[in-house]
N, C-alpha and C positions, 0 to 999 in steps of 0.2 A: 507175093507183093514185093516189089523192089523199092527200097527206100535209100536215098542218099542223104548224107549229113555233111554239111560244110562246117568247118571249125570244130571237129569232133573232140579236140583236146582242150577246148575253151571252158569257161565257167559253167555253161549249160551243157555243151556237148559231152563233157566227160561223165555226166549223169545220164544223158539221153541215150548214148550208145549202149550201156549195159541194160537199160530198160528195153530197148528194141531187141537185143539179143535174148533177154528173158522171155520176150513175147514170141520167140521162134523165128525172128527175122535175122537174116544175115545182111547187115547194112553195108552200103558202099560209102566209105569214108573219103572225103575230099580234103586233102591236106598237102601242104608244101613239104613237110618233113615227116615221112612215115616212121622214122627212127624214134619219134616222140611217143609212139603208141606203147602202152603197157604190154609186156610180154604175154600176159594171159588173155589180152583182148585180141591180139593179132590173128590167132587161128579162127576166130569167130566172125571175122569181117572180111570184106573185100576192100582193097585200097587203091585209090587213084592219086598219084602224085601230081598235084595241079596247083597252079597259081590262080587264086580266085579273082584276081584282077585281069586275067587273060581270058576274055570271053570265048575265044576259039577253043582253048584247051578245056574250059569248063563244058562247052557243048559236047565235045568228044567224050568227056568223062561220064556225063549223065545220060548218054544214049540208052534208051530202054528202061529208064527209071520211071516208076509210077508216082512216087511222092518225093519231095525234096524239102529238107530243112535248110533254109538259107540264113547265113549270118554274114553281114558285111565285115570283112577283116578290119581290125583296128589299123588306122593309118600310121605309116612308119616314116613318111616324108614330111617336107615342110609345108605342103599344101593339102591338108586333110580333105577338104571338100572335093578337090580334083580326084583324089583316090576314091572317094565315095561315088563319084560319077562313073568311074570304071566298074566299081562293084555293082552299081545299078544296071549297067549295060550287061555285065556277066549274068546277073540274076534273070534279067528279061530274056536273054538269048538262051539260057538254060531251059527256059519254058518254050519259047517260040520256035527254037531250032533243035533243042535237045529232046523235047517231047514230054517233059514232066507234066503230068496232068494236074497235080495238086502241089501247092507250095505253101509251107508254113514259114513265115518270115519273122525273125526276131527283131522287132522294132522297139520303140520306147514311148513312154508317156512324153508328150510334148511334140511328137511328130505331126500331130494334127494341126499345129500352127503353120507348118510348112516352111516358115522362114523366121529368123531371129532367135534360133535355139542352138547356135554353135554347131557342134558335130552332129547333133540330132537332125539338123537340116539334111545331112547326108542320108540318114535313115528315111527321112520323108521322101527324098528323091527316089530311093529304091521302092518305097510303097507306090509312088506314082508310076514308075516304070513297070512294076508287076501288074498294076491295075490295067495297064494298056495292053496286056496280053490276053489270050483266050483261056488261060488256065483258071482253075479254081484256086483262090488265094485267101489265106488267112494271115492277117497281121497281128502278131502278139505285141500289144502295147505294154511293155514291162515297166515296173517301177524301178527304183534305185536299188541296185544289187547290194546285198549284205557284203559280198566279197570285195566291194570297193574299199571297205575298211582295212583290208589286208595291205593296201598300198600306203596306209597311214600308221604302220606299226611303230615307227619311231616317235610319231606325235603322240600316240597312245601311251607309250612308255614314258614320255615326257609329261604326260598328264594334261595336254592341251590340244584340242582340235581347232583349227582355224577354217572358217567357211565364209562363203560369199552371201548366202541367204540369211535372212533374219533367223535368229536361233530358235524362235518359237513358231516358225512357219511349218506346218505339217506337209508331208508328201508321202506317197506310197513307197514302202520298202519291201523287198521280196528276196526270197532264197532262190538262187539259180536252180537248185534241185527241183523246186516246185514248178519253175518254168518248164524244165525238162519233162516233168510228169504231164503237164498240160499239152506240151508239144507231142509227146509220144501218143497220147490218146487221139489227137487229131490226125497225125500221120498214119495211124493204123486204121482209121475209120474211113469208110466209103460212104457215110451217111450225110455228107455235107457237100454243097456245091455253091458256085458263085463267089462273091467277094465279101469278106467279113472282117471285122475287127473285134478282137477279144482282149480286154485288159487283163493283166496279171499283176494285181496290186498287193500281194502279200496279205498278211493277217490284219494289218492296221496301218493307218497313216501316222507317221511319227515326225516330230520336229527334231532338229539336231540336239536340242536341249534334252529331250526325252531319250534320244539315242545315247548321249553321253552317260546318262544315269543308268540305262540298261546295260551298256557295255561295262561300265564301272563295276556294277554288281556281279556281272558274269565272270569277269577276269580278276576281280579282287584288287583292282588298282583305282585310285582316285582319278577322275577324268572330268575336265571342264571343256567348255566350248565358247569361242568368241567369234564375233563377226568382224571381218577385216574389210577395209575399203577395196573396191574393185581395182583402183589404180595401184594399190600396194601389191595385190595379187599379180597384176600384169607385170610389174617390175620384177617380182620374184621369178616368174616364169621366164621372162626375157633374160634374166640373169643366168638361167640354166642353158642359154644358147638357143632357145626356141625362136622360130620365125614369127613375124607378126601374125601371119595367117593361122599358125598353130595356137598361138596365144588366144586369138579371137575365138577359135573353135572350142578351146577348153573353157574359157571364161563364159562364153555364151551358153554352155550347158547348165550354168547356174543362173545367170542374169536373165535368161529367157523365161524363168519361172516367176520373176517378179511381176508386180502389177496385178495381183489378184488372180493368177492363173488357176483355172479349174480344169481337171482332165475331162476330155470329151466323154469318156466312158466312166460312169459313176460306179462307186463300190456296190457290189451285189454278191449274191451267192456264186455267180459265174466268175467274177473277177477276184474273189477272196481265196487265198491259199493258206495252208495250215501252219507252216513252220514259222515260229516266232524268232525275233532277233535274239532274245535271251537264250533260247535253245541253241541257235547257231553260234553265238558268241562263246558260249560255254564249251561247246564241242570243238570249235575251230580256232577261235582267237586265243582262248586261254592257253592251249598247248603251244601256240606260236610265240606267246609272250613269256612262257615259263623260263 
């Protein structure tokens, strides 16, 4: 079996690649900078140096692949949704022209709305593009990554998280490692076909208030959370030099969940994964904050 992995050094990919290697697969890694691979990984994989936003280079890279794990690269420019359109085109052509028979796509809770979710709208566009192909497609609708807290280390040190959502509104939180485990099982299985959606919701829905309490206990530092007005957040982001489109895309990933949003896929044994936020925060955040 030939398996290709996009973004193999990302939050999920860095766990997925060793899982595939342990299963006896020599995966093909699609990445812009092969120098970012760990030295012990390099002998166990094949590498294609490729820009995921260049459909033609992606098609050439995945020729002969049976299964593909696709991740839209995080946008780097001032127009995130335009970059997501290129990613959607690359993903679809990897299937229709490159020949990958099965695709597992790393999507997000909220993509079911299709519009009004900021950057998640870009993931929705990739879902639509892949659904228009003849491939067998699985969309993993993932919850909020634990690892997003790593971008807020300074705020955690200062003892205050600022968020756009109501502090008592619960949402799915998930470990990227658990996403990788779900993805590995699907990539290695030939027992499914057609188009499917599978939620990956982590072990529990948590509000930001609950998250602050769990993280505080795990890292041994007091931590509170407060909701700030949308306009205040917009001004802060604009003050960092972000374009209006980029500000819209970032803010929309929170405000899109207002108004009583309920995920299309309900929590079940299929969508619930084991790693708790407390376990992750103790093993990952605590050393970073030491």
